[in-house]
PDB file of N, CA, C and O in Angstrom:
ATOM      1  N   MET A   1      92.001 132.287 115.087  1.00  0.00           N
ATOM      2  CA  MET A   1      91.879 130.867 115.352  1.00  0.00           C
ATOM      3  C   MET A   1      91.962 130.659 116.866  1.00  0.00           C
ATOM      4  O   MET A   1      92.803 131.250 117.543  1.00  0.00           O
ATOM      5  N   SER A   2      91.087 129.820 117.372  1.00  0.00           N
ATOM      6  CA  SER A   2      91.074 129.564 118.806  1.00  0.00           C
ATOM      7  C   SER A   2      92.104 128.498 119.160  1.00  0.00           C
ATOM      8  O   SER A   2      92.646 127.821 118.287  1.00  0.00           O
ATOM      9  N   GLU A   3      92.358 128.365 120.440  1.00  0.00           N
ATOM     10  CA  GLU A   3      93.319 127.365 120.901  1.00  0.00           C
ATOM     11  C   GLU A   3      92.770 125.947 120.794  1.00  0.00           C
ATOM     12  O   GLU A   3      93.509 124.979 120.974  1.00  0.00           O
ATOM     13  N   HIS A   4      91.487 125.821 120.504  1.00  0.00           N
ATOM     14  CA  HIS A   4      90.853 124.503 120.390  1.00  0.00           C
ATOM     15  C   HIS A   4      90.668 124.063 118.944  1.00  0.00           C
ATOM     16  O   HIS A   4      90.095 123.005 118.682  1.00  0.00           O
ATOM     17  N   GLN A   5      91.142 124.857 118.022  1.00  0.00           N
ATOM     18  CA  GLN A   5      90.979 124.547 116.605  1.00  0.00           C
ATOM     19  C   GLN A   5      92.350 124.446 115.947  1.00  0.00           C
ATOM     20  O   GLN A   5      93.190 125.333 116.093  1.00  0.00           O
ATOM     21  N   LEU A   6      92.558 123.367 115.230  1.00  0.00           N
ATOM     22  CA  LEU A   6      93.819 123.178 114.525  1.00  0.00           C
ATOM     23  C   LEU A   6      93.751 123.806 113.142  1.00  0.00           C
ATOM     24  O   LEU A   6      92.688 123.821 112.520  1.00  0.00           O
ATOM     25  N   PRO A   7      94.867 124.322 112.656  1.00  0.00           N
ATOM     26  CA  PRO A   7      94.861 124.867 111.290  1.00  0.00           C
ATOM     27  C   PRO A   7      94.697 123.738 110.272  1.00  0.00           C
ATOM     28  O   PRO A   7      95.111 122.609 110.536  1.00  0.00           O
ATOM     29  N   PRO A   8      94.105 124.023 109.128  1.00  0.00           N
ATOM     30  CA  PRO A   8      93.972 122.979 108.104  1.00  0.00           C
ATOM     31  C   PRO A   8      95.350 122.594 107.559  1.00  0.00           C
ATOM     32  O   PRO A   8      96.229 123.440 107.395  1.00  0.00           O
ATOM     33  N   VAL A   9      95.512 121.328 107.290  1.00  0.00           N
ATOM     34  CA  VAL A   9      96.778 120.821 106.758  1.00  0.00           C
ATOM     35  C   VAL A   9      96.657 120.730 105.242  1.00  0.00           C
ATOM     36  O   VAL A   9      95.803 120.017 104.714  1.00  0.00           O
ATOM     37  N   GLN A  10      97.516 121.456 104.562  1.00  0.00           N
ATOM     38  CA  GLN A  10      97.530 121.423 103.104  1.00  0.00           C
ATOM     39  C   GLN A  10      98.971 121.262 102.644  1.00  0.00           C
ATOM     40  O   GLN A  10      99.869 121.962 103.112  1.00  0.00           O
ATOM     41  N   PHE A  11      99.177 120.331 101.724  1.00  0.00           N
ATOM     42  CA  PHE A  11     100.506 120.072 101.194  1.00  0.00           C
ATOM     43  C   PHE A  11     100.600 120.588  99.766  1.00  0.00           C
ATOM     44  O   PHE A  11      99.641 120.503  99.000  1.00  0.00           O
ATOM     45  N   THR A  12     101.759 121.122  99.419  1.00  0.00           N
ATOM     46  CA  THR A  12     102.019 121.459  98.027  1.00  0.00           C
ATOM     47  C   THR A  12     102.421 120.169  97.300  1.00  0.00           C
ATOM     48  O   THR A  12     102.832 119.203  97.942  1.00  0.00           O
ATOM     49  N   PRO A  13     102.305 120.146  95.983  1.00  0.00           N
ATOM     50  CA  PRO A  13     102.752 118.952  95.252  1.00  0.00           C
ATOM     51  C   PRO A  13     104.224 118.629  95.520  1.00  0.00           C
ATOM     52  O   PRO A  13     104.597 117.458  95.596  1.00  0.00           O
ATOM     53  N   GLU A  14     105.050 119.647  95.661  1.00  0.00           N
ATOM     54  CA  GLU A  14     106.472 119.424  95.931  1.00  0.00           C
ATOM     55  C   GLU A  14     106.682 118.777  97.292  1.00  0.00           C
ATOM     56  O   GLU A  14     107.537 117.905  97.445  1.00  0.00           O
ATOM     57  N   GLU A  15     105.899 119.208  98.283  1.00  0.00           N
ATOM     58  CA  GLU A  15     106.006 118.622  99.620  1.00  0.00           C
ATOM     59  C   GLU A  15     105.583 117.160  99.613  1.00  0.00           C
ATOM     60  O   GLU A  15     106.222 116.322 100.250  1.00  0.00           O
ATOM     61  N   ILE A  16     104.511 116.856  98.898  1.00  0.00           N
ATOM     62  CA  ILE A  16     104.056 115.470  98.823  1.00  0.00           C
ATOM     63  C   ILE A  16     105.091 114.592  98.139  1.00  0.00           C
ATOM     64  O   ILE A  16     105.374 113.490  98.607  1.00  0.00           O
ATOM     65  N   LEU A  17     105.660 115.068  97.033  1.00  0.00           N
ATOM     66  CA  LEU A  17     106.692 114.287  96.343  1.00  0.00           C
ATOM     67  C   LEU A  17     107.913 114.082  97.223  1.00  0.00           C
ATOM     68  O   LEU A  17     108.500 113.000  97.232  1.00  0.00           O
ATOM     69  N   TYR A  18     108.301 115.115  97.964  1.00  0.00           N
ATOM     70  CA  TYR A  18     109.439 114.985  98.876  1.00  0.00           C
ATOM     71  C   TYR A  18     109.154 113.918  99.935  1.00  0.00           C
ATOM     72  O   TYR A  18     109.996 113.061 100.201  1.00  0.00           O
ATOM     73  N   LEU A  19     107.972 113.975 100.532  1.00  0.00           N
ATOM     74  CA  LEU A  19     107.610 112.988 101.549  1.00  0.00           C
ATOM     75  C   LEU A  19     107.561 111.581 100.960  1.00  0.00           C
ATOM     76  O   LEU A  19     108.020 110.627 101.589  1.00  0.00           O
ATOM     77  N   GLN A  20     107.009 111.449  99.758  1.00  0.00           N
ATOM     78  CA  GLN A  20     106.948 110.142  99.110  1.00  0.00           C
ATOM     79  C   GLN A  20     108.352 109.577  98.903  1.00  0.00           C
ATOM     80  O   GLN A  20     108.617 108.419  99.228  1.00  0.00           O
ATOM     81  N   ASP A  21     109.226 110.383  98.372  1.00  0.00           N
ATOM     82  CA  ASP A  21     110.592 109.931  98.112  1.00  0.00           C
ATOM     83  C   ASP A  21     111.329 109.594  99.404  1.00  0.00           C
ATOM     84  O   ASP A  21     112.033 108.587  99.479  1.00  0.00           O
ATOM     85  N   HIS A  22     111.165 110.439 100.419  1.00  0.00           N
ATOM     86  CA  HIS A  22     111.841 110.204 101.698  1.00  0.00           C
ATOM     87  C   HIS A  22     111.337 108.911 102.348  1.00  0.00           C
ATOM     88  O   HIS A  22     112.135 108.099 102.816  1.00  0.00           O
ATOM     89  N   LEU A  23     110.029 108.726 102.376  1.00  0.00           N
ATOM     90  CA  LEU A  23     109.470 107.527 102.996  1.00  0.00           C
ATOM     91  C   LEU A  23     109.815 106.276 102.198  1.00  0.00           C
ATOM     92  O   LEU A  23     110.046 105.217 102.782  1.00  0.00           O
ATOM     93  N   SER A  24     109.853 106.381 100.881  1.00  0.00           N
ATOM     94  CA  SER A  24     110.265 105.235 100.054  1.00  0.00           C
ATOM     95  C   SER A  24     111.709 104.844 100.355  1.00  0.00           C
ATOM     96  O   SER A  24     112.031 103.661 100.466  1.00  0.00           O
ATOM     97  N   GLY A  25     112.566 105.840 100.486  1.00  0.00           N
ATOM     98  CA  GLY A  25     113.973 105.573 100.802  1.00  0.00           C
ATOM     99  C   GLY A  25     114.136 104.930 102.169  1.00  0.00           C
ATOM    100  O   GLY A  25     114.895 103.973 102.319  1.00  0.00           O
ATOM    101  N   GLN A  26     113.430 105.447 103.164  1.00  0.00           N
ATOM    102  CA  GLN A  26     113.506 104.868 104.505  1.00  0.00           C
ATOM    103  C   GLN A  26     112.961 103.439 104.517  1.00  0.00           C
ATOM    104  O   GLN A  26     113.528 102.553 105.157  1.00  0.00           O
ATOM    105  N   ARG A  27     111.874 103.230 103.814  1.00  0.00           N
ATOM    106  CA  ARG A  27     111.289 101.891 103.722  1.00  0.00           C
ATOM    107  C   ARG A  27     112.295 100.910 103.124  1.00  0.00           C
ATOM    108  O   ARG A  27     112.461  99.800 103.629  1.00  0.00           O
ATOM    109  N   THR A  28     112.955 101.317 102.064  1.00  0.00           N
ATOM    110  CA  THR A  28     113.952 100.470 101.412  1.00  0.00           C
ATOM    111  C   THR A  28     115.122 100.174 102.335  1.00  0.00           C
ATOM    112  O   THR A  28     115.566  99.030 102.430  1.00  0.00           O
ATOM    113  N   GLN A  29     115.627 101.201 103.019  1.00  0.00           N
ATOM    114  CA  GLN A  29     116.770 101.012 103.918  1.00  0.00           C
ATOM    115  C   GLN A  29     116.440 100.055 105.063  1.00  0.00           C
ATOM    116  O   GLN A  29     117.237  99.175 105.390  1.00  0.00           O
ATOM    117  N   TRP A  30     115.270 100.226 105.667  1.00  0.00           N
ATOM    118  CA  TRP A  30     114.898  99.350 106.779  1.00  0.00           C
ATOM    119  C   TRP A  30     114.666  97.924 106.295  1.00  0.00           C
ATOM    120  O   TRP A  30     114.982  96.975 107.013  1.00  0.00           O
ATOM    121  N   PHE A  31     114.122  97.754 105.095  1.00  0.00           N
ATOM    122  CA  PHE A  31     113.932  96.410 104.573  1.00  0.00           C
ATOM    123  C   PHE A  31     115.290  95.732 104.329  1.00  0.00           C
ATOM    124  O   PHE A  31     115.475  94.567 104.681  1.00  0.00           O
ATOM    125  N   ASN A  32     116.224  96.457 103.733  1.00  0.00           N
ATOM    126  CA  ASN A  32     117.550  95.897 103.476  1.00  0.00           C
ATOM    127  C   ASN A  32     118.264  95.540 104.780  1.00  0.00           C
ATOM    128  O   ASN A  32     118.923  94.504 104.874  1.00  0.00           O
ATOM    129  N   TYR A  33     118.126  96.409 105.781  1.00  0.00           N
ATOM    130  CA  TYR A  33     118.733  96.140 107.087  1.00  0.00           C
ATOM    131  C   TYR A  33     118.089  94.910 107.726  1.00  0.00           C
ATOM    132  O   TYR A  33     118.780  94.074 108.307  1.00  0.00           O
ATOM    133  N   TYR A  34     116.772  94.805 107.618  1.00  0.00           N
ATOM    134  CA  TYR A  34     116.039  93.650 108.141  1.00  0.00           C
ATOM    135  C   TYR A  34     116.550  92.360 107.501  1.00  0.00           C
ATOM    136  O   TYR A  34     116.816  91.381 108.198  1.00  0.00           O
ATOM    137  N   GLU A  35     116.685  92.359 106.193  1.00  0.00           N
ATOM    138  CA  GLU A  35     117.174  91.173 105.480  1.00  0.00           C
ATOM    139  C   GLU A  35     118.603  90.817 105.906  1.00  0.00           C
ATOM    140  O   GLU A  35     118.935  89.645 106.080  1.00  0.00           O
ATOM    141  N   ALA A  36     119.434  91.837 106.068  1.00  0.00           N
ATOM    142  CA  ALA A  36     120.819  91.590 106.496  1.00  0.00           C
ATOM    143  C   ALA A  36     120.848  90.985 107.899  1.00  0.00           C
ATOM    144  O   ALA A  36     121.634  90.076 108.167  1.00  0.00           O
ATOM    145  N   CYS A  37     120.009  91.478 108.781  1.00  0.00           N
ATOM    146  CA  CYS A  37     119.946  90.928 110.148  1.00  0.00           C
ATOM    147  C   CYS A  37     119.499  89.476 110.133  1.00  0.00           C
ATOM    148  O   CYS A  37     120.023  88.654 110.884  1.00  0.00           O
ATOM    149  N   LEU A  38     118.536  89.159 109.285  1.00  0.00           N
ATOM    150  CA  LEU A  38     118.079  87.769 109.180  1.00  0.00           C
ATOM    151  C   LEU A  38     119.210  86.862 108.706  1.00  0.00           C
ATOM    152  O   LEU A  38     119.395  85.767 109.237  1.00  0.00           O
ATOM    153  N   GLU A  39     119.961  87.314 107.713  1.00  0.00           N
ATOM    154  CA  GLU A  39     121.070  86.517 107.182  1.00  0.00           C
ATOM    155  C   GLU A  39     122.155  86.296 108.216  1.00  0.00           C
ATOM    156  O   GLU A  39     122.808  85.253 108.236  1.00  0.00           O
ATOM    157  N   GLU A  40     122.344  87.302 109.089  1.00  0.00           N
ATOM    158  CA  GLU A  40     123.388  87.216 110.110  1.00  0.00           C
ATOM    159  C   GLU A  40     122.904  86.566 111.401  1.00  0.00           C
ATOM    160  O   GLU A  40     123.682  86.370 112.335  1.00  0.00           O
ATOM    161  N   GLY A  41     121.610  86.234 111.451  1.00  0.00           N
ATOM    162  CA  GLY A  41     121.073  85.574 112.631  1.00  0.00           C
ATOM    163  C   GLY A  41     120.840  86.504 113.814  1.00  0.00           C
ATOM    164  O   GLY A  41     120.772  86.043 114.953  1.00  0.00           O
ATOM    165  N   ARG A  42     120.716  87.791 113.566  1.00  0.00           N
ATOM    166  CA  ARG A  42     120.479  88.755 114.639  1.00  0.00           C
ATOM    167  C   ARG A  42     118.965  88.976 114.758  1.00  0.00           C
ATOM    168  O   ARG A  42     118.408  89.908 114.177  1.00  0.00           O
ATOM    169  N   ASP A  43     118.327  88.108 115.517  1.00  0.00           N
ATOM    170  CA  ASP A  43     116.868  88.093 115.583  1.00  0.00           C
ATOM    171  C   ASP A  43     116.272  89.338 116.229  1.00  0.00           C
ATOM    172  O   ASP A  43     115.273  89.864 115.738  1.00  0.00           O
ATOM    173  N   LYS A  44     116.856  89.815 117.306  1.00  0.00           N
ATOM    174  CA  LYS A  44     116.320  91.013 117.978  1.00  0.00           C
ATOM    175  C   LYS A  44     116.405  92.235 117.066  1.00  0.00           C
ATOM    176  O   LYS A  44     115.453  93.008 116.958  1.00  0.00           O
ATOM    177  N   ALA A  45     117.537  92.398 116.421  1.00  0.00           N
ATOM    178  CA  ALA A  45     117.707  93.529 115.506  1.00  0.00           C
ATOM    179  C   ALA A  45     116.763  93.392 114.311  1.00  0.00           C
ATOM    180  O   ALA A  45     116.228  94.388 113.825  1.00  0.00           O
ATOM    181  N   ALA A  46     116.561  92.171 113.842  1.00  0.00           N
ATOM    182  CA  ALA A  46     115.656  91.935 112.719  1.00  0.00           C
ATOM    183  C   ALA A  46     114.221  92.282 113.113  1.00  0.00           C
ATOM    184  O   ALA A  46     113.481  92.868 112.323  1.00  0.00           O
ATOM    185  N   GLU A  47     113.837  91.926 114.317  1.00  0.00           N
ATOM    186  CA  GLU A  47     112.492  92.243 114.792  1.00  0.00           C
ATOM    187  C   GLU A  47     112.277  93.753 114.865  1.00  0.00           C
ATOM    188  O   GLU A  47     111.231  94.259 114.455  1.00  0.00           O
ATOM    189  N   ARG A  48     113.259  94.459 115.382  1.00  0.00           N
ATOM    190  CA  ARG A  48     113.187  95.931 115.477  1.00  0.00           C
ATOM    191  C   ARG A  48     113.141  96.551 114.080  1.00  0.00           C
ATOM    192  O   ARG A  48     112.351  97.460 113.823  1.00  0.00           O
ATOM    193  N   ALA A  49     113.985  96.059 113.192  1.00  0.00           N
ATOM    194  CA  ALA A  49     114.037  96.588 111.827  1.00  0.00           C
ATOM    195  C   ALA A  49     112.715  96.349 111.102  1.00  0.00           C
ATOM    196  O   ALA A  49     112.254  97.205 110.346  1.00  0.00           O
ATOM    197  N   HIS A  50     112.111  95.197 111.330  1.00  0.00           N
ATOM    198  CA  HIS A  50     110.845  94.895 110.663  1.00  0.00           C
ATOM    199  C   HIS A  50     109.741  95.836 111.138  1.00  0.00           C
ATOM    200  O   HIS A  50     108.894  96.237 110.341  1.00  0.00           O
ATOM    201  N   LYS A  51     109.737  96.191 112.412  1.00  0.00           N
ATOM    202  CA  LYS A  51     108.751  97.146 112.920  1.00  0.00           C
ATOM    203  C   LYS A  51     108.922  98.511 112.258  1.00  0.00           C
ATOM    204  O   LYS A  51     107.940  99.159 111.898  1.00  0.00           O
ATOM    205  N   HIS A  52     110.173  98.942 112.100  1.00  0.00           N
ATOM    206  CA  HIS A  52     110.439 100.217 111.427  1.00  0.00           C
ATOM    207  C   HIS A  52     110.018 100.143 109.956  1.00  0.00           C
ATOM    208  O   HIS A  52     109.416 101.076 109.425  1.00  0.00           O
ATOM    209  N   TYR A  53     110.342  99.028 109.314  1.00  0.00           N
ATOM    210  CA  TYR A  53     109.960  98.832 107.913  1.00  0.00           C
ATOM    211  C   TYR A  53     108.442  98.931 107.754  1.00  0.00           C
ATOM    212  O   TYR A  53     107.958  99.619 106.855  1.00  0.00           O
ATOM    213  N   GLU A  54     107.696  98.253 108.613  1.00  0.00           N
ATOM    214  CA  GLU A  54     106.230  98.274 108.529  1.00  0.00           C
ATOM    215  C   GLU A  54     105.680  99.685 108.742  1.00  0.00           C
ATOM    216  O   GLU A  54     104.730 100.089 108.072  1.00  0.00           O
ATOM    217  N   MET A  55     106.271 100.430 109.669  1.00  0.00           N
ATOM    218  CA  MET A  55     105.821 101.797 109.931  1.00  0.00           C
ATOM    219  C   MET A  55     106.054 102.680 108.706  1.00  0.00           C
ATOM    220  O   MET A  55     105.155 103.408 108.286  1.00  0.00           O
ATOM    221  N   PHE A  56     107.251 102.619 108.135  1.00  0.00           N
ATOM    222  CA  PHE A  56     107.541 103.440 106.958  1.00  0.00           C
ATOM    223  C   PHE A  56     106.703 103.010 105.759  1.00  0.00           C
ATOM    224  O   PHE A  56     106.312 103.851 104.949  1.00  0.00           O
ATOM    225  N   ARG A  57     106.424 101.721 105.635  1.00  0.00           N
ATOM    226  CA  ARG A  57     105.574 101.253 104.543  1.00  0.00           C
ATOM    227  C   ARG A  57     104.155 101.810 104.696  1.00  0.00           C
ATOM    228  O   ARG A  57     103.552 102.264 103.724  1.00  0.00           O
ATOM    229  N   SER A  58     103.639 101.772 105.904  1.00  0.00           N
ATOM    230  CA  SER A  58     102.300 102.287 106.160  1.00  0.00           C
ATOM    231  C   SER A  58     102.224 103.789 105.897  1.00  0.00           C
ATOM    232  O   SER A  58     101.290 104.261 105.249  1.00  0.00           O
ATOM    233  N   LEU A  59     103.204 104.538 106.398  1.00  0.00           N
ATOM    234  CA  LEU A  59     103.226 105.983 106.175  1.00  0.00           C
ATOM    235  C   LEU A  59     103.371 106.311 104.694  1.00  0.00           C
ATOM    236  O   LEU A  59     102.701 107.204 104.177  1.00  0.00           O
ATOM    237  N   ARG A  60     104.243 105.588 104.026  1.00  0.00           N
ATOM    238  CA  ARG A  60     104.464 105.809 102.589  1.00  0.00           C
ATOM    239  C   ARG A  60     103.172 105.609 101.816  1.00  0.00           C
ATOM    240  O   ARG A  60     102.830 106.429 100.964  1.00  0.00           O
ATOM    241  N   ASN A  61     102.448 104.532 102.100  1.00  0.00           N
ATOM    242  CA  ASN A  61     101.201 104.266 101.392  1.00  0.00           C
ATOM    243  C   ASN A  61     100.185 105.373 101.636  1.00  0.00           C
ATOM    244  O   ASN A  61      99.483 105.781 100.710  1.00  0.00           O
ATOM    245  N   LYS A  62     100.097 105.860 102.857  1.00  0.00           N
ATOM    246  CA  LYS A  62      99.153 106.933 103.165  1.00  0.00           C
ATOM    247  C   LYS A  62      99.515 108.217 102.437  1.00  0.00           C
ATOM    248  O   LYS A  62      98.635 108.908 101.921  1.00  0.00           O
ATOM    249  N   VAL A  63     100.802 108.543 102.391  1.00  0.00           N
ATOM    250  CA  VAL A  63     101.228 109.766 101.703  1.00  0.00           C
ATOM    251  C   VAL A  63     101.012 109.628 100.195  1.00  0.00           C
ATOM    252  O   VAL A  63     100.625 110.594  99.538  1.00  0.00           O
ATOM    253  N   TYR A  64     101.256 108.446  99.642  1.00  0.00           N
ATOM    254  CA  TYR A  64     101.017 108.252  98.209  1.00  0.00           C
ATOM    255  C   TYR A  64      99.562 108.510  97.865  1.00  0.00           C
ATOM    256  O   TYR A  64      99.260 109.063  96.807  1.00  0.00           O
ATOM    257  N   HIS A  65      98.653 108.110  98.754  1.00  0.00           N
ATOM    258  CA  HIS A  65      97.237 108.263  98.474  1.00  0.00           C
ATOM    259  C   HIS A  65      96.726 109.681  98.724  1.00  0.00           C
ATOM    260  O   HIS A  65      95.581 109.983  98.384  1.00  0.00           O
ATOM    261  N   LEU A  66      97.537 110.552  99.305  1.00  0.00           N
ATOM    262  CA  LEU A  66      97.113 111.931  99.520  1.00  0.00           C
ATOM    263  C   LEU A  66      96.792 112.637  98.204  1.00  0.00           C
ATOM    264  O   LEU A  66      95.894 113.477  98.140  1.00  0.00           O
ATOM    265  N   ASN A  67      97.534 112.286  97.162  1.00  0.00           N
ATOM    266  CA  ASN A  67      97.262 112.915  95.865  1.00  0.00           C
ATOM    267  C   ASN A  67      96.748 111.913  94.841  1.00  0.00           C
ATOM    268  O   ASN A  67      96.837 112.156  93.638  1.00  0.00           O
ATOM    269  N   GLY A  68      96.213 110.794  95.306  1.00  0.00           N
ATOM    270  CA  GLY A  68      95.614 109.814  94.415  1.00  0.00           C
ATOM    271  C   GLY A  68      96.596 108.930  93.700  1.00  0.00           C
ATOM    272  O   GLY A  68      96.212 108.218  92.772  1.00  0.00           O
ATOM    273  N   ARG A  69      97.865 108.946  94.100  1.00  0.00           N
ATOM    274  CA  ARG A  69      98.875 108.131  93.430  1.00  0.00           C
ATOM    275  C   ARG A  69      98.765 106.682  93.882  1.00  0.00           C
ATOM    276  O   ARG A  69      98.592 106.399  95.067  1.00  0.00           O
ATOM    277  N   ASP A  70      98.866 105.787  92.939  1.00  0.00           N
ATOM    278  CA  ASP A  70      98.801 104.362  93.213  1.00  0.00           C
ATOM    279  C   ASP A  70     100.172 103.882  93.658  1.00  0.00           C
ATOM    280  O   ASP A  70     101.159 104.105  92.956  1.00  0.00           O
ATOM    281  N   THR A  71     100.253 103.228  94.807  1.00  0.00           N
ATOM    282  CA  THR A  71     101.545 102.766  95.318  1.00  0.00           C
ATOM    283  C   THR A  71     102.147 101.653  94.476  1.00  0.00           C
ATOM    284  O   THR A  71     103.345 101.391  94.577  1.00  0.00           O
ATOM    285  N   LEU A  72     101.336 100.984  93.639  1.00  0.00           N
ATOM    286  CA  LEU A  72     101.837  99.888  92.808  1.00  0.00           C
ATOM    287  C   LEU A  72     102.034 100.271  91.352  1.00  0.00           C
ATOM    288  O   LEU A  72     102.527  99.465  90.563  1.00  0.00           O
ATOM    289  N   ALA A  73     101.659 101.482  90.984  1.00  0.00           N
ATOM    290  CA  ALA A  73     101.775 101.893  89.587  1.00  0.00           C
ATOM    291  C   ALA A  73     103.234 102.068  89.192  1.00  0.00           C
ATOM    292  O   ALA A  73     104.075 102.425  90.017  1.00  0.00           O
ATOM    293  N   LEU A  74     103.517 101.817  87.937  1.00  0.00           N
ATOM    294  CA  LEU A  74     104.898 101.881  87.453  1.00  0.00           C
ATOM    295  C   LEU A  74     105.405 103.297  87.313  1.00  0.00           C
ATOM    296  O   LEU A  74     106.561 103.576  87.634  1.00  0.00           O
ATOM    297  N   GLY A  75     104.566 104.194  86.840  1.00  0.00           N
ATOM    298  CA  GLY A  75     105.022 105.547  86.561  1.00  0.00           C
ATOM    299  C   GLY A  75     104.510 106.549  87.570  1.00  0.00           C
ATOM    300  O   GLY A  75     103.677 106.233  88.419  1.00  0.00           O
ATOM    301  N   GLN A  76     105.021 107.765  87.463  1.00  0.00           N
ATOM    302  CA  GLN A  76     104.673 108.842  88.387  1.00  0.00           C
ATOM    303  C   GLN A  76     103.181 109.151  88.394  1.00  0.00           C
ATOM    304  O   GLN A  76     102.622 109.461  89.446  1.00  0.00           O
ATOM    305  N   HIS A  77     102.531 109.073  87.235  1.00  0.00           N
ATOM    306  CA  HIS A  77     101.150 109.534  87.145  1.00  0.00           C
ATOM    307  C   HIS A  77     100.140 108.407  86.918  1.00  0.00           C
ATOM    308  O   HIS A  77      98.948 108.667  86.753  1.00  0.00           O
ATOM    309  N   GLU A  78     100.609 107.168  86.910  1.00  0.00           N
ATOM    310  CA  GLU A  78      99.693 106.062  86.646  1.00  0.00           C
ATOM    311  C   GLU A  78      98.823 105.787  87.868  1.00  0.00           C
ATOM    312  O   GLU A  78      99.246 105.966  89.010  1.00  0.00           O
ATOM    313  N   GLN A  79      97.614 105.353  87.602  1.00  0.00           N
ATOM    314  CA  GLN A  79      96.698 104.946  88.652  1.00  0.00           C
ATOM    315  C   GLN A  79      95.937 103.719  88.185  1.00  0.00           C
ATOM    316  O   GLN A  79      95.687 103.551  86.991  1.00  0.00           O
ATOM    317  N   ARG A  80      95.577 102.879  89.110  1.00  0.00           N
ATOM    318  CA  ARG A  80      94.726 101.738  88.794  1.00  0.00           C
ATOM    319  C   ARG A  80      93.278 102.155  88.981  1.00  0.00           C
ATOM    320  O   ARG A  80      93.004 103.149  89.654  1.00  0.00           O
ATOM    321  N   TRP A  81      92.348 101.413  88.396  1.00  0.00           N
ATOM    322  CA  TRP A  81      90.939 101.800  88.459  1.00  0.00           C
ATOM    323  C   TRP A  81      90.448 101.910  89.889  1.00  0.00           C
ATOM    324  O   TRP A  81      89.622 102.773  90.186  1.00  0.00           O
ATOM    325  N   TRP A  82      90.944 101.040  90.804  1.00  0.00           N
ATOM    326  CA  TRP A  82      90.480 101.055  92.188  1.00  0.00           C
ATOM    327  C   TRP A  82      91.132 102.148  93.009  1.00  0.00           C
ATOM    328  O   TRP A  82      90.751 102.378  94.157  1.00  0.00           O
ATOM    329  N   ASP A  83      92.106 102.820  92.435  1.00  0.00           N
ATOM    330  CA  ASP A  83      92.830 103.832  93.188  1.00  0.00           C
ATOM    331  C   ASP A  83      92.450 105.236  92.728  1.00  0.00           C
ATOM    332  O   ASP A  83      93.110 106.206  93.100  1.00  0.00           O
ATOM    333  N   GLN A  84      91.420 105.352  91.942  1.00  0.00           N
ATOM    334  CA  GLN A  84      90.965 106.668  91.541  1.00  0.00           C
ATOM    335  C   GLN A  84      90.307 107.344  92.734  1.00  0.00           C
ATOM    336  O   GLN A  84      89.922 106.681  93.697  1.00  0.00           O
ATOM    337  N   GLN A  85      90.181 108.643  92.668  1.00  0.00           N
ATOM    338  CA  GLN A  85      89.530 109.337  93.772  1.00  0.00           C
ATOM    339  C   GLN A  85      88.051 108.990  93.805  1.00  0.00           C
ATOM    340  O   GLN A  85      87.381 108.955  92.772  1.00  0.00           O
ATOM    341  N   HIS A  86      87.557 108.735  95.001  1.00  0.00           N
ATOM    342  CA  HIS A  86      86.167 108.339  95.176  1.00  0.00           C
ATOM    343  C   HIS A  86      85.506 109.238  96.209  1.00  0.00           C
ATOM    344  O   HIS A  86      86.170 109.907  97.001  1.00  0.00           O
ATOM    345  N   ASP A  87      84.209 109.234  96.178  1.00  0.00           N
ATOM    346  CA  ASP A  87      83.435 109.937  97.203  1.00  0.00           C
ATOM    347  C   ASP A  87      83.089 108.900  98.270  1.00  0.00           C
ATOM    348  O   ASP A  87      82.227 108.047  98.059  1.00  0.00           O
ATOM    349  N   TYR A  88      83.768 108.981  99.420  1.00  0.00           N
ATOM    350  CA  TYR A  88      83.589 107.974 100.466  1.00  0.00           C
ATOM    351  C   TYR A  88      82.524 108.354 101.477  1.00  0.00           C
ATOM    352  O   TYR A  88      82.535 107.829 102.590  1.00  0.00           O
ATOM    353  N   ASN A  89      81.605 109.247 101.134  1.00  0.00           N
ATOM    354  CA  ASN A  89      80.546 109.642 102.077  1.00  0.00           C
ATOM    355  C   ASN A  89      79.563 108.530 102.308  1.00  0.00           C
ATOM    356  O   ASN A  89      78.613 108.695 103.072  1.00  0.00           O
TER     357      ASN A  89
END
């Protein structure tokens, strides 16, 4: 492999599930912290927390879609019709 070529990125199912769970947990924690800051009137901290929440939400959604998982589905293997794998060419 040359110095100008990156190795292909491949995740195992276990790695994807770990990332999904970790990002979901971080998303939840930042959202709860954001809500607590709003209740306490700490606007600067709430603004910072909301930025972190949005970042983790975005990353979580992208990781969920790596294996075709629907971020809104109730179960581990459920998918909605619009979230099936498609040929985007």
